[in-house]
C-alpha positions as CSV (number, residue, x, y, z in Angstrom):
1,M,-0.1,0.2,0.1
2,H,1.2,3.6,-0.9
3,P,2.4,5.3,2.2
4,Q,0.5,8.3,1.6
5,K,-2.8,6.4,1.4
6,L,-2.8,4.7,4.7
7,S,-5.9,4.7,6.4
8,I,-6.7,5.4,10.0
9,N,-7.5,1.6,10.7
10,R,-4.3,0.4,8.8
11,L,-2.3,2.9,11.0
12,R,-3.9,1.6,14.4
13,E,-3.0,-2.0,13.2
14,S,0.4,-1.2,12.1
15,P,1.7,1.7,13.8
16,S,5.4,1.1,12.7
17,A,4.3,3.2,9.5
18,C,4.3,6.3,11.8
19,L,8.1,5.7,12.5
20,H,8.6,7.3,9.1
21,P,6.5,10.5,9.0
22,K,8.6,12.1,6.3
23,Y,6.9,9.6,4.0
24,L,3.1,10.4,5.0
25,N,1.1,13.0,4.0
26,S,0.0,15.9,6.8
27,E,-3.2,14.1,7.5
28,A,-1.5,10.6,8.2
29,Q,1.2,12.4,10.1
30,A,-2.0,14.1,12.3
31,T,-3.4,10.7,12.6
32,C,-0.3,9.0,14.0
33,L,0.1,11.6,16.5
34,D,-3.5,11.1,17.6
35,I,-3.1,7.5,17.9
36,F,-0.1,7.7,19.7
37,Q,-1.4,10.4,22.0
38,Q,-4.7,8.3,22.6
39,R,-3.1,4.8,22.9
40,T,-5.4,3.5,20.1
41,Y,-2.8,1.5,18.3
42,D,-1.9,-2.3,18.4
43,I,1.2,-2.2,20.5
44,K,1.9,-5.8,19.4
45,D,3.2,-4.0,16.3
46,L,5.6,-1.8,17.9
47,Q,6.6,-4.3,20.7
48,Q,7.8,-6.8,17.7
49,A,9.8,-4.2,16.1
50,L,11.4,-3.0,19.4
51,Q,12.0,-6.6,20.5
52,S,13.8,-7.2,17.2
53,M,15.7,-3.9,16.4
54,R,16.1,-2.8,20.0
55,L,15.6,0.7,18.9
56,L,12.6,2.7,17.8
57,S,13.4,6.0,15.8
58,I,11.1,8.6,14.1
59,D,12.8,9.3,10.7
60,D,16.4,9.2,11.7
61,S,16.1,10.2,15.4
62,P,16.1,7.6,18.3
63,C,13.1,7.6,20.4
64,V,13.0,4.7,22.5
65,Y,15.3,1.5,22.9
66,L,15.5,-1.4,25.3
67,D,19.0,-1.6,27.5
68,S,20.9,-4.8,28.3
69,Q,18.2,-5.9,31.0
70,N,15.0,-5.4,28.4
71,K,14.1,-2.2,30.1
72,L,12.5,0.5,28.1
73,Q,14.7,3.7,27.8
74,T,14.1,6.9,26.3
75,F,16.2,9.5,24.2
76,K,15.4,13.4,24.8
77,S,13.5,14.4,21.9
78,S,11.5,17.5,20.8
79,N,9.6,15.5,18.3
80,P,5.8,15.4,19.3
81,L,5.4,11.8,17.8
82,C,8.4,10.6,19.7
83,H,7.2,12.3,23.1
84,A,3.7,10.7,22.5
85,L,5.2,7.1,22.0
86,Q,7.7,7.6,24.7
87,T,4.8,8.5,27.1
88,N,2.3,6.1,26.3
89,L,4.9,3.1,25.3
90,T,6.1,3.4,28.5
91,K,3.1,2.9,30.1
92,D,2.0,0.0,28.2
93,T,5.3,-1.7,29.0
94,Q,5.0,-1.4,32.8
């Protein structure tokens, strides 16, 4: 599916697409921010990405990672998507 034509439901099911907002149109970017802030996404998609890569970045900026004890750690960021993800992903993994 073309990234600029992602539906809200598709982004909720596969929020890893939101990790690359530079490839999304402004409507999809706003949807990503909303689903991250409202925690209306399927956490399994991001948990799988985090487990396999150990690091989630928004575009090319690191956002969260798993340390050697598998504890979620965050990077300082001014990116609103990253901030929303950090806030709510931390809640989801506690």
